[in-house]
C-alpha positions in Angstrom: 104.5 -4.8 13.7 103.2 -1.3 14.3 102.6 -1.6 18.0 103.3 1.7 19.5 101.6 1.1 22.9 102.2 -1.7 25.5 100.1 -1.9 28.7 101.9 -3.1 31.8 100.5 -4.2 35.2 102.1 -3.6 38.5 103.9 -6.9 38.9 105.7 -6.4 42.2 104.2 -9.7 43.5 105.3 -12.2 40.9 105.5 -12.8 37.1 102.6 -15.2 37.1 100.2 -12.5 38.3 101.5 -10.2 35.6 100.8 -12.8 32.8 97.3 -13.3 34.1 96.5 -9.7 34.1 97.5 -8.8 30.5 94.9 -9.8 27.9 94.6 -9.7 24.2 91.5 -7.9 23.1 90.4 -8.7 19.6 88.7 -5.7 18.1 86.2 -6.2 15.2 85.4 -2.9 13.5 82.4 -3.0 11.1 82.4 -0.2 8.5 78.9 0.5 7.2 77.5 -0.2 3.8 76.3 3.4 3.1 77.6 5.3 0.1 81.0 6.8 1.0 81.2 4.9 4.3 84.9 4.0 3.9 87.7 6.2 5.3 91.4 6.8 4.7 91.8 8.5 8.0 93.8 7.2 11.0 91.4 5.6 13.4 91.9 5.5 17.2 90.2 3.6 19.9 90.1 3.5 23.7 88.5 0.6 25.6 86.9 1.5 28.9 86.1 -1.0 31.6 85.3 -1.2 35.3 89.0 -1.3 36.2 90.1 1.6 34.0 90.9 2.2 30.3 93.4 1.0 27.8 94.4 4.5 26.6 94.0 5.9 23.1 95.3 3.3 20.6 95.8 3.7 16.8 94.3 0.8 14.8 97.4 0.2 12.7 97.1 -3.0 10.7 94.0 -5.1 9.9 94.6 -8.8 10.6 92.3 -9.9 7.9 92.3 -7.3 5.1 95.0 -5.5 3.2 93.1 -2.2 3.0 91.2 -1.3 6.2 87.9 0.5 6.8 86.5 -0.2 3.3 82.8 0.0 2.4 80.9 -2.8 4.2 84.0 -4.4 5.5 84.9 -5.9 8.9 88.5 -5.4 10.1 90.2 -7.2 13.0 92.8 -5.6 15.3 94.6 -6.9 18.4 95.1 -4.7 21.5 97.2 -5.9 24.5 96.1 -4.4 27.8 95.9 -5.1 31.5 92.5 -6.6 32.3 90.0 -3.9 32.2 87.2 -5.8 34.0 83.8 -5.7 32.4 83.9 -3.6 29.3 81.4 -0.7 29.4 82.3 1.8 26.8 84.4 2.4 23.7 85.7 5.8 22.6 86.5 5.7 18.8 87.6 8.6 16.6 89.6 9.5 13.5 91.9 12.4 12.7 90.3 13.5 9.5 93.5 12.9 7.5 93.2 11.8 3.9 90.9 12.8 1.0 88.0 10.6 2.0 88.0 11.3 5.7 84.3 10.8 6.6 83.5 7.4 8.0 80.2 5.5 8.7 80.8 3.1 11.6 78.2 0.3 11.9 79.4 -1.3 15.2 82.5 -2.5 17.1 82.7 -6.0 18.7 85.3 -6.8 21.3 86.3 -10.4 21.9 88.6 -11.6 24.7 89.2 -14.5 27.0 89.7 -14.0 30.8 90.1 -17.2 32.8 88.0 -20.0 31.2 85.3 -17.7 29.8 85.5 -16.3 26.3 83.5 -13.1 26.1 82.1 -11.0 23.3 80.8 -7.4 23.8 78.9 -5.5 21.1 79.0 -1.7 20.9 76.6 -0.5 18.2 77.1 2.9 16.5 75.3 3.1 13.1 76.4 6.8 12.7 78.7 9.0 10.8 82.0 10.2 12.1 82.2 13.1 9.6 82.4 16.9 10.0 80.0 17.3 7.1 77.5 14.5 8.1 75.2 13.8 11.0 76.1 16.1 13.9 79.6 16.9 12.5 81.5 14.9 15.2 84.5 12.7 14.4 84.5 11.0 17.8 81.8 8.7 19.3 81.4 7.2 22.7 79.8 3.8 22.3 78.0 2.0 25.1 77.8 -1.8 25.3 74.3 -3.1 24.5 74.9 -6.9 24.7 77.5 -9.2 26.1 77.9 -12.9 25.2 79.7 -15.7 27.0 81.1 -18.0 24.3 81.2 -21.6 25.1 84.4 -23.5 24.5 84.5 -25.5 21.3 81.2 -24.0 20.2 82.7 -22.5 17.1 82.9 -24.1 13.7 85.6 -23.8 11.0 84.6 -24.3 7.4 86.6 -24.8 4.2 84.8 -22.9 1.5 85.6 -23.7 -2.1 84.2 -21.3 -4.8 84.2 -22.1 -8.5 83.9 -19.3 -11.0 82.5 -20.1 -14.5 84.6 -19.7 -17.6 82.7 -16.8 -19.2 82.9 -14.7 -16.0 84.7 -11.3 -16.6 88.1 -10.6 -15.2 87.7 -9.9 -11.4 87.3 -6.3 -10.4 87.7 -4.5 -7.0 84.5 -5.6 -5.4 83.6 -7.0 -1.9 82.1 -10.5 -2.0 80.5 -11.9 1.1 79.0 -15.2 2.3 76.3 -15.8 5.1 75.6 -19.3 6.3 72.2 -20.2 7.8 71.6 -23.1 10.1 69.0 -24.4 12.5 70.7 -22.7 15.5 71.3 -19.3 13.8 73.4 -17.6 11.1 76.9 -16.5 10.6 78.2 -12.9 10.4 78.9 -11.6 6.9 82.0 -13.6 5.9 84.3 -11.7 3.6 85.7 -13.8 0.8 89.1 -12.2 0.4 92.6 -13.7 -0.2 94.8 -14.4 2.7 97.9 -13.8 0.6 98.5 -10.2 -0.4 98.5 -9.7 -4.1 96.7 -12.9 -4.9 93.8 -12.5 -7.3 90.6 -14.5 -6.6 87.6 -15.3 -8.8 89.4 -15.5 -12.1 87.5 -17.3 -14.9 87.4 -21.1 -14.5 89.2 -20.7 -11.1 88.5 -22.6 -7.8 89.3 -20.4 -4.8 89.5 -21.7 -1.2 88.8 -19.9 2.0 88.8 -20.8 5.7 86.0 -19.1 7.7 84.9 -19.4 11.3 81.4 -19.3 12.6 79.5 -20.1 15.8 77.6 -23.4 16.1 75.0 -23.1 13.3 73.4 -26.5 13.7 72.1 -28.0 10.5 72.9 -25.7 7.6 70.0 -25.1 5.2 71.0 -22.2 3.0 73.7 -19.7 2.1 73.5 -16.1 0.8 76.2 -14.7 -1.5 76.4 -11.0 -2.4 78.6 -8.6 -4.3 79.0 -4.8 -3.7 77.3 -2.4 -6.1 80.4 -0.6 -7.3 80.7 1.6 -10.4 81.8 -0.4 -13.5 81.2 -3.8 -12.0 80.5 -6.2 -14.9 79.4 -9.1 -12.8 80.4 -12.5 -11.5 79.3 -15.8 -13.1 79.2 -18.1 -10.0 79.4 -21.8 -10.7 79.2 -23.5 -7.3 80.0 -23.4 -3.6 81.3 -26.4 -1.6 81.4 -26.2 2.3 83.3 -28.6 4.5 83.2 -28.4 8.3 86.7 -29.2 9.4 85.9 -30.9 12.7 82.9 -33.1 11.8 83.8 -33.4 8.1 80.2 -32.5 7.1 80.1 -31.5 3.5 77.5 -29.4 1.7 77.2 -28.6 -2.0 75.5 -25.6 -3.6 74.9 -25.8 -7.3 74.7 -22.1 -8.2 75.2 -21.5 -12.0 74.0 -17.9 -12.0 75.2 -14.4 -12.6 75.5 -11.8 -9.9 75.2 -8.7 -12.0 72.9 -5.7 -12.5 73.3 -6.0 -16.3 72.3 -9.7 -16.8 69.4 -12.0 -16.2 67.7 -11.2 -12.9 69.7 -8.0 -12.4 70.6 -9.0 -8.8 73.8 -8.8 -6.7 72.4 -11.0 -4.0 71.6 -14.7 -4.4 70.5 -17.4 -2.0 71.0 -21.2 -2.5 69.5 -24.1 -0.5 71.7 -26.8 0.9 71.6 -30.1 -1.1 72.2 -33.3 0.9 70.6 -36.7 1.3 69.7 -36.2 4.9 67.2 -33.3 4.6 64.7 -32.0 2.0 66.0 -29.2 -0.3 64.1 -26.0 0.4 62.3 -24.2 -2.5 63.6 -20.8 -3.7 60.8 -18.2 -4.1 60.8 -14.9 -5.9 58.8 -12.9 -3.3 56.8 -10.0 -4.7 57.3 -7.1 -2.3 54.8 -4.2 -2.9 55.5 -0.8 -1.3 52.4 1.3 -0.9 53.1 5.1 -0.7 50.4 7.2 0.9 48.4 10.1 -0.4 50.1 13.0 1.5 52.0 16.0 0.2 55.6 15.0 -0.1 54.9 11.3 0.4 57.1 10.4 -2.5 60.9 9.8 -2.3 63.9 9.7 -4.5 66.0 8.0 -1.8 67.3 4.4 -2.1 64.9 2.1 -0.2 66.0 -1.1 1.4 64.1 -4.0 3.0 64.7 -7.2 5.0 62.0 -9.9 5.2 61.9 -12.1 8.3 60.1 -15.4 8.6 60.1 -18.5 10.9 63.0 -19.7 8.8 65.5 -16.9 8.8 65.7 -13.7 6.8 66.6 -12.3 3.4 69.3 -10.0 4.5 69.1 -6.3 3.5 67.9 -5.9 -0.1 67.9 -2.8 -2.2 64.6 -2.2 -4.0 66.0 -1.1 -7.3 63.9 -2.4 -10.2 60.1 -1.9 -10.0 57.8 -4.1 -11.9 55.7 -0.9 -12.6 56.7 1.6 -15.2 57.8 5.1 -14.4 59.5 6.7 -11.3 59.5 4.6 -8.2 58.0 5.5 -4.8 55.6 8.2 -6.0 52.6 9.7 -4.1 49.6 7.4 -3.8 51.3 4.7 -6.0 52.3 1.0 -5.5 55.6 -0.3 -6.6 56.4 -4.1 -6.7 59.8 -5.7 -6.6 61.1 -9.2 -6.8 63.2 -10.5 -3.8 64.6 -13.9 -4.5 65.3 -16.0 -1.4 65.1 -19.5 0.0 61.6 -20.1 1.5 61.2 -18.2 4.8 58.1 -20.2 5.8 55.5 -18.0 7.5 56.5 -14.3 7.3 56.7 -12.5 10.6 58.0 -9.0 10.1 59.8 -6.6 7.7 62.4 -3.9 8.3 62.2 -1.2 5.7 64.0 2.1 5.4 65.8 4.5 3.2 69.3 6.1 3.1 68.1 9.8 3.1 69.7 10.5 -0.2 68.1 13.1 -2.4 65.9 16.1 -1.6 62.7 15.5 0.2 64.0 12.0 1.0 61.4 11.3 3.6 58.4 9.2 2.5 55.0 8.4 3.8 54.6 4.6 3.9 51.1 3.3 3.9 52.0 -0.4 4.1 54.0 -3.3 2.6 52.5 -6.4 1.2 54.4 -9.6 0.3 53.4 -12.7 -1.7 55.4 -15.8 -2.4 55.2 -15.5 -6.2 53.6 -13.5 -8.9 51.0 -16.2 -9.2 50.1 -16.4 -5.5 46.5 -15.6 -4.5 47.4 -14.5 -1.0 49.7 -11.9 0.5 51.1 -11.0 3.9 50.1 -7.5 5.1 52.4 -5.1 7.0 50.6 -1.8 7.7 52.6 1.3 8.8 50.6 4.5 8.0 53.4 6.8 9.0 56.4 8.8 7.8 59.9 7.5 7.3 61.5 10.9 7.8 64.1 12.5 10.0 61.8 15.4 11.1 58.2 14.0 10.6 56.2 11.3 12.3 58.4 9.2 14.6 61.5 11.0 13.2 63.0 7.8 12.0 64.0 6.6 8.5 63.9 2.9 9.3 61.0 0.9 10.8 60.1 -2.6 11.8 56.6 -3.7 10.9 55.1 -6.9 12.4 52.5 -8.6 10.1 48.9 -8.5 11.0 48.2 -11.5 8.9 47.5 -12.8 5.4 44.7 -12.0 3.0 43.3 -12.9 -0.4 44.7 -10.7 -3.2 41.4 -10.4 -5.0 37.7 -10.8 -4.0 36.1 -14.2 -4.8 33.9 -14.0 -8.0 30.6 -15.4 -6.9 27.0 -15.2 -8.2 25.0 -12.3 -6.6 22.8 -14.7 -4.7 25.8 -16.2 -2.8 27.2 -12.8 -1.9 23.9 -11.9 -0.2 23.9 -15.0 2.1 26.2 -14.7 5.0 27.1 -18.4 5.1 29.1 -20.1 7.9 32.4 -18.9 9.3 34.8 -21.8 9.9 37.6 -20.6 12.2 40.8 -22.6 12.8 42.8 -21.5 15.8 46.4 -22.7 16.2 48.8 -22.1 19.1 51.4 -23.8 21.3 50.8 -27.3 22.6 49.2 -28.2 25.9 50.2 -31.1 28.1 47.5 -33.7 29.0 47.7 -32.7 32.7 46.8 -29.0 32.0 43.2 -27.7 32.3 41.7 -26.1 29.2 42.5 -22.4 28.6 39.4 -20.2 28.7 39.5 -17.4 26.2 36.8 -15.0 24.7 36.8 -14.1 21.0 34.9 -10.9 20.1 33.9 -10.3 16.5 33.2 -6.7 15.7 31.0 -5.8 12.7 29.6 -2.6 11.3 26.2 -3.4 12.8 27.0 -5.1 16.1 29.5 -7.5 17.8 29.4 -11.0 19.1 31.3 -12.9 21.9 32.3 -16.5 21.5 33.7 -18.2 24.7 36.3 -20.8 23.8 38.1 -23.6 25.7 41.5 -24.3 24.2 42.4 -28.0 24.8 45.2 -28.5 22.2 47.5 -27.1 19.6 44.7 -26.7 17.1 41.0 -26.1 17.5 38.1 -25.3 15.1 34.9 -23.4 15.8 32.0 -22.6 13.5 29.5 -19.8 13.7 27.3 -17.8 11.3 28.2 -14.6 13.2 24.7 -13.4 12.1 23.5 -9.8 12.4 26.8 -8.2 13.1 27.4 -7.1 9.5 30.8 -7.0 7.9 33.5 -7.9 10.3 36.2 -5.3 10.7 38.2 -6.5 13.8 38.7 -9.6 16.1 39.5 -9.2 19.7 40.8 -11.9 22.1 40.7 -11.6 25.9 41.7 -13.9 28.7 42.8 -16.2 30.1 39.6 -16.5 32.3 41.1 -19.6 34.0 44.2 -20.3 36.0 47.3 -21.0 33.8 50.2 -23.2 35.0 52.4 -22.0 32.1 52.3 -19.4 29.3 50.3 -20.3 26.1 51.0 -18.8 22.7 48.3 -17.9 20.2 49.7 -18.2 16.7 47.0 -17.8 14.1 43.3 -17.4 13.5 42.3 -18.6 10.0 38.7 -17.6 9.1 36.8 -18.7 5.9 33.2 -18.1 5.0 31.5 -21.0 3.3 29.0 -18.6 1.5 31.0 -15.6 0.3 34.4 -17.5 0.2 36.0 -14.6 2.0 39.2 -15.8 3.8 41.7 -14.2 6.1 44.6 -15.3 8.3 45.1 -13.1 11.4 48.6 -13.4 12.9 48.1 -12.7 16.6 51.5 -14.1 17.6 51.1 -13.3 21.3 51.5 -15.0 24.7 48.9 -15.4 27.4 50.6 -15.6 30.7 49.6 -16.7 34.2 48.2 -13.8 36.4 47.6 -11.6 33.4 44.4 -10.3 31.9 45.3 -9.8 28.3 43.3 -8.1 25.5 44.7 -8.2 21.9 43.0 -7.4 18.6 43.7 -7.3 14.9 41.8 -5.8 11.9 40.0 -8.0 9.4 41.8 -8.4 6.2 39.8 -8.2 3.0 41.0 -8.2 -0.6 41.2 -4.8 -2.2 40.6 -3.0 1.1 43.1 -1.2 3.2 43.1 -2.7 6.7 42.5 -0.5 9.7 45.8 0.2 11.4 46.7 -1.1 14.9 47.4 2.0 16.9 49.3 2.5 20.1 47.4 4.7 22.5 49.4 6.3 25.3 47.1 6.9 28.3 48.2 9.6 30.8 46.2 9.4 34.1 46.5 12.6 36.1 45.7 12.2 39.8 44.8 15.5 41.5 47.1 17.4 43.8 44.7 17.4 46.7 44.9 16.0 50.2 44.2 12.3 50.2 43.7 12.4 46.4 45.7 9.2 45.9 44.3 5.7 46.2 45.2 2.0 45.9 43.0 -0.7 44.3 42.1 -2.3 41.1 41.4 -0.3 37.9 40.4 -0.7 34.3 39.4 1.6 31.5 37.6 1.3 28.2 38.2 3.8 25.4 35.2 4.4 23.1 35.5 5.9 19.6 33.2 6.4 16.6 34.2 3.0 15.2 34.3 0.8 18.3 35.7 0.5 21.7 39.0 -0.9 23.0 37.5 -3.5 25.3 38.2 -3.6 29.0 41.9 -3.0 29.6 43.1 -3.7 33.1 45.7 -1.3 34.6 46.7 -3.7 37.3 47.9 -7.3 37.1 45.7 -10.1 38.3 45.9 -10.6 42.1 47.7 -7.3 42.6 46.8 -3.7 43.2 47.8 -0.4 41.7 48.5 2.8 43.5 47.7 6.3 42.1 49.8 8.8 44.1 48.7 12.4 44.8 49.8 14.8 42.0 51.3 11.9 39.9 50.8 11.1 36.2 50.7 7.4 35.4 51.3 6.4 31.8 49.9 3.2 30.3 50.1 2.0 26.7 47.7 -0.2 24.9 47.4 -1.3 21.3 44.0 -1.4 19.6 42.6 -1.4 16.1 42.0 2.3 15.2 38.9 3.5 17.1 38.2 6.5 15.0 37.5 9.8 16.7 37.4 9.2 20.5 34.3 10.4 22.4 34.5 9.1 25.9 36.5 6.9 28.4 35.0 4.6 31.0 37.1 4.2 34.1 36.4 1.5 36.7 37.9 1.5 40.1 37.6 -0.6 43.3 39.5 0.0 46.5 39.7 -2.7 49.3 40.3 0.1 51.8 37.4 2.1 50.5 39.8 4.9 49.4 38.5 7.7 47.3 40.5 8.7 44.2 40.6 12.2 42.8 41.0 11.8 39.1 41.8 15.2 37.5 41.9 14.2 33.8 43.0 11.6 31.3 45.1 12.5 28.2 45.2 9.9 25.4 47.8 10.3 22.7 47.6 8.4 19.4 50.9 7.2 18.0 49.6 7.4 14.4 50.2 10.1 11.9 48.9 12.8 12.2 49.3 12.5 15.9 46.3 13.4 18.1 46.0 14.2 21.8 42.6 13.8 23.4 41.8 15.3 26.7 39.1 13.9 29.0 38.5 16.1 32.1 36.9 14.6 35.3 38.2 16.9 38.1 36.2 15.0 40.7 36.3 12.1 43.2 35.6 8.6 42.3 33.4 7.8 45.3 33.8 5.1 47.9 32.0 1.8 47.3 31.8 -1.6 48.8 34.8 -4.0 48.5 32.9 -6.1 46.0 31.8 -3.6 43.5 33.5 -1.3 41.0 32.6 2.3 40.6 32.5 3.1 36.9 32.5 6.7 35.6 32.1 7.9 32.0 34.3 10.9 31.1 33.4 12.7 27.8 35.9 14.2 25.4 36.9 17.8 26.3 39.2 18.7 23.5 41.5 17.3 20.8 44.8 18.7 19.4 46.6 17.4 16.3 50.3 17.7 15.3 52.4 16.3 12.4 55.2 14.9 14.6 56.0 13.6 18.0 58.1 15.8 20.2 61.7 15.3 19.3 64.3 16.5 21.8 67.2 18.1 20.0 70.5 18.3 21.9 70.7 22.0 21.2 68.5 24.9 19.9 69.1 26.0 16.3 71.5 29.0 16.1 70.6 29.6 12.4 73.7 28.0 10.9 73.0 26.0 7.8 75.3 23.8 5.8 74.5 24.5 2.2 75.1 22.5 -1.0 74.5 24.1 -4.5 75.3 22.1 -7.6 75.1 23.8 -11.0 76.2 23.2 -14.6 76.6 25.6 -17.5 78.5 27.9 -15.2 80.5 30.6 -17.1 84.3 30.4 -16.9 84.2 33.8 -15.3 82.0 32.8 -12.3 79.5 35.6 -11.6 79.0 37.2 -8.2 75.9 35.5 -6.9 74.4 36.1 -3.5 71.7 34.3 -1.6 69.0 35.6 0.8 67.1 33.2 3.0 63.5 34.1 4.0 61.6 32.8 7.0 58.3 33.3 8.8 60.0 35.9 11.1 62.2 37.8 8.7 65.1 37.3 6.3 68.8 36.8 6.4 71.5 39.3 5.1 72.7 38.7 1.6 75.6 36.3 1.6 77.9 35.2 -1.2 77.4 31.8 -2.8 80.9 30.4 -2.3 80.8 27.7 -4.9 78.4 26.0 -7.4 80.1 22.6 -7.5 78.4 20.8 -4.6 81.0 21.6 -2.0 79.4 22.6 1.3 79.6 26.1 2.7 78.0 27.8 5.7 75.1 30.2 5.6 74.3 32.1 8.9 70.7 33.2 8.7 69.9 34.1 12.3 66.5 33.7 14.0 64.2 34.1 11.0 61.7 31.3 12.0 60.8 28.4 9.7 62.5 28.9 6.3 60.0 29.5 3.4 62.2 30.3 0.4 65.7 31.0 -0.9 66.5 33.8 -3.3 69.6 33.8 -5.6 70.5 37.4 -6.6 72.9 38.2 -9.5 75.2 41.2 -9.1 76.8 42.7 -12.1 75.8 42.4 -15.8 73.3 39.9 -17.2 74.5 36.5 -18.2 74.5 35.2 -21.8 72.5 32.1 -20.7 71.0 30.7 -17.5 72.9 28.5 -15.1 71.4 25.0 -14.8 70.6 24.2 -11.1 70.6 20.5 -10.2 70.7 20.6 -6.4 70.0 22.9 -3.5 70.1 21.4 0.0 70.3 23.0 3.5 71.1 21.3 6.8 70.9 22.9 10.2 74.2 22.2 12.0 72.4 22.1 15.4 69.1 20.4 15.0 70.1 18.4 11.9 66.9 19.4 10.1 67.3 19.1 6.3 65.4 21.2 3.7 64.8 20.2 0.1 63.8 22.2 -3.0 62.3 21.2 -6.3 65.2 21.9 -8.8 63.8 20.1 -11.8 64.1 22.2 -15.0 65.3 25.2 -12.9 67.7 27.7 -14.5 69.2 30.4 -12.3 68.3 33.8 -13.8 66.1 32.4 -16.6 67.1 30.3 -19.6 68.5 33.3 -21.4 70.2 34.6 -18.3 68.4 38.0 -18.5 66.9 37.9 -15.0 68.5 39.1 -11.8 66.7 37.0 -9.2 65.6 33.3 -9.0 63.6 32.1 -6.0 62.9 28.6 -4.8 60.3 27.6 -2.2 61.2 25.2 0.6 59.5 21.7 0.2 58.1 20.5 3.5 57.3 16.8 3.6 53.8 17.2 5.0 52.5 20.3 3.3 52.7 22.0 -0.1 55.4 24.6 -0.7 54.5 28.2 -1.4 53.4 28.4 -5.0 55.3 30.3 -7.7 53.5 33.4 -9.1 54.0 35.3 -12.3 53.3 39.0 -11.4 52.4 41.5 -14.2 53.8 44.9 -13.3 52.4 48.0 -15.2 54.6 51.1 -14.8 52.8 54.3 -15.8 55.2 57.2 -16.6 53.7 60.7 -16.1 52.7 63.3 -18.8 54.7 66.2 -17.5 57.5 67.6 -19.8 60.7 65.4 -19.6 58.9 62.8 -17.6 60.6 59.8 -19.3 64.0 58.2 -18.4 66.6 56.1 -20.0 68.0 54.9 -16.7 67.8 51.3 -15.5 64.7 51.0 -13.2 64.5 48.6 -10.3 61.6 47.5 -8.1 61.2 45.5 -4.9 57.8 44.2 -4.0 56.8 43.6 -0.4 54.1 41.2 0.9 53.0 39.4 4.0 55.3 36.5 3.1 58.5 38.5 2.5 59.8 40.5 -0.5 60.9 39.9 -4.0 64.5 41.2 -3.6 65.5 44.0 -6.0 64.5 43.3 -9.6 65.6 45.1 -12.8 62.6 45.9 -15.0 63.7 44.6 -18.4 61.4 46.9 -20.4 63.3 50.0 -21.5 60.4 52.1 -22.7 59.8 54.5 -19.8 58.9 57.4 -22.0 56.5 60.3 -21.2 52.9 59.1 -21.0 53.8 55.4 -21.7 52.7 52.3 -19.9 55.4 49.6 -19.6 54.3 46.1 -18.7 56.9 43.8 -17.2 56.8 40.2 -15.8 58.2 39.1 -12.4 58.4 35.5 -11.3 58.5 35.1 -7.6 57.5 32.8 -4.8 54.0 33.8 -3.6 54.3 37.0 -1.5 50.8 36.8 -0.1 48.9 40.1 0.3 51.0 42.9 -1.2 51.7 45.9 0.9 54.3 48.2 -0.7 56.9 48.5 -3.4 60.3 50.2 -3.5 61.0 51.7 -6.9 64.4 53.3 -7.8 66.8 54.1 -10.6 70.6 54.5 -10.5 70.7 58.0 -12.0 73.0 56.9 -14.8 72.9 58.6 -18.2 71.7 61.9 -19.7 68.2 62.8 -18.7 67.9 60.1 -16.1 65.3 62.0 -14.0 61.9 60.3 -14.1 58.4 61.3 -13.2 56.5 58.2 -12.1 52.7 58.5 -11.9 51.7 55.1 -10.5 52.4 51.3 -10.6 49.8 48.5 -10.9 50.7 44.9 -10.0 48.3 42.2 -11.2 48.3 38.5 -10.3 46.7 36.7 -13.3 43.9 34.3 -12.4 42.8 36.1 -9.3 39.8 38.4 -9.3 41.1 40.4 -6.3 44.7 40.2 -7.3 45.3 43.8 -8.5 47.2 46.3 -6.4 47.7 50.0 -7.3 50.6 52.1 -5.9 50.3 55.8 -6.4 53.5 57.9 -6.8 53.0 61.2 -8.8 56.5 62.4 -7.9 59.9 62.9 -9.5 62.8 60.5 -9.0 65.4 63.1 -10.0 68.5 64.5 -8.2 67.7 68.0 -9.6 64.0 68.3 -8.8 62.1 68.5 -5.5 63.7 66.5 -2.7 66.3 65.1 -5.1 65.5 61.5 -4.3 65.9 58.7 -6.9 63.9 56.1 -4.9 60.4 56.0 -3.6 58.6 53.7 -1.2 55.0 53.4 -2.4 52.1 51.9 -0.4 
């Protein structure tokens, strides 16, 4: 059976003890769903627990699949081992054998039973084991992040019957999965594959049966069926699903009658179906309109594949690829909005989205402004999920996936009202909903602050039940831009949850739903706020402010007491934020930096901080400075210097000091700690077509802010990676391809150029659209490409006009090939052959040179190869002109021979 390793206990006491100590570990290995995730390599695993490890085991034969480690597949293996105690780590690796050896591992789950307790331990990975991907490692040490104790008899077994329609194509190699949703949770992805090797499922008019196992799902309300997106897949015409729980005999029918295909009808490979039975209402199916708003930053667009999952009070949609935009043109472009249809059983109130991309393509990172979702194309309201940050491996938060919690729901378009109604403010009707209160509990005292562009207003509120309504004109505060809730101001016996604030103006008909979704706990002074949500207006972002309080390193500088602060900005203030819990004290130790985090609607440019402090022991506190960092792109750090004591005061009173802003610094990314410093080793991919049969000798030179690399041979043009060693040249600015030998008959079409640092994992992209190496006719010797940084424009391309003035002395002209290298503050042009051949006595030859902007020019190197009769040449001067610039003309005086038989016999001159 392929078992090459047996684990034995020391059984010198008795056989019964030996049998108790040897366990069967059920290993569930989840291969990821990324492109190329599968592997043909031999995979090995070692389980490590508190009592030792199981040794390195080869995962021989999958218990549930004929072919193991396929794209998006879960494989089960059994390992016998002496009890390892509590499992802590897993060491998993592969040997790199086989043509497709790279592997993307999603996670590993270990299930086992020791005594009466069945246990399940999850080891997440979500990384490549591939020498050409990620960090190049083919072994991962995984740490347990969750452990479950599975109750006996809590699992369910289902008989699943699937009917395929008669006009469905003959089945192809394609993974088909099922997810079952119930009131107590959802199942894993259940693979619908035959248990008998060689049996073909999903034939036209066939009914296939599968037995699957899940946890206790409660009342089932929907299923999700999906197919893999594999090349050449014609689709699957699904007729129906029938589920029967084998213990309770509960039966569920799902009338599907739809295609899962990218070529028919809805062009979807994922479908959801509500349960139909007489005991519960059938849920509606919505075509959610998901709109992705790309920001107006350089490089904000992406060509990567983008995926999203919607979450609501009633489950989730699963991961969906956003492939067909309702808008015309290219998807995910700078300062544009793309809308997509995501069909799913009703999720009830939406709570969050998880959105990300797969990093494919060049300049894959994108700047995401926000996501909005509405229930249908006809809906007049939409849920708002603001982000205002990068999804990029090296910008912003340095992540390509983010989770965004909704701030609420808004009208899609402004109400059309007569001008007279728009001028009158009207009455605001506000409905507040939250968790229920028992009759024995006292009312909860909260304060609602409504901030407008003119002023703000406080409304005290006593919450007595699950829903409460208040009415107020909110006069004289102007247009509301945020709502803040503070409290509780009374003693709580148990936590209370604030769900939603629904505001509607009787005059202007403005309406918004603010999803606070937060708990107010006993012994806590809470302050939460959300932006107002208006149609056709971008909401202000909710920003996390990290506050660093620096206590001075002086004698008796520390203190213990109560403290709060209030951050003031050009738009508003943060409200009073307590640094200590109610009925407790906080200690600021000498020389210590204390960090606190608060969330507030964007305050604009910060100008001062108010700090309040009270010590019961009448301590003095030496506050050196406060540094406040905004976790919002571009990231800002604001420094407020106090450098003084906060004086003693009575036990009853707070001392409040105002500290003005000292300085602000801005950066495009948060500090990201790389495991190692870059050693200048870059994995390089070049993909070209129209390559001559006799592949020319092409070399590449990489330029950086601090210098350039030596010329190195381009090892292949067919997208196979090779190594470039560039050394310490600083941030890379451009790459130059240099042709050695004779000119080509036509240019080489460049489709792709990509560089990846093997140490820091930084990736660089280049615009390769309509690029031909060495010109369309192949007559050029150098082609340059500027690096595309996500947050700033690349160096521009420049067409330089070079005027070469040959002298008037006898025999000044030459028939030799003339070469020039132009140097500037941003590098050099590499050696170029001047294509004009008329370097005759007294003539002016004008040549063109395309190059990445060299900045201020400083010198040129001019030379010839001294080939041919009368190759000696008297050069008077060279003028280089950059069209379109008034100051873009440079003159380089020579007035010397380039001749082996005259003067110093040199055939090259450096001109300044």
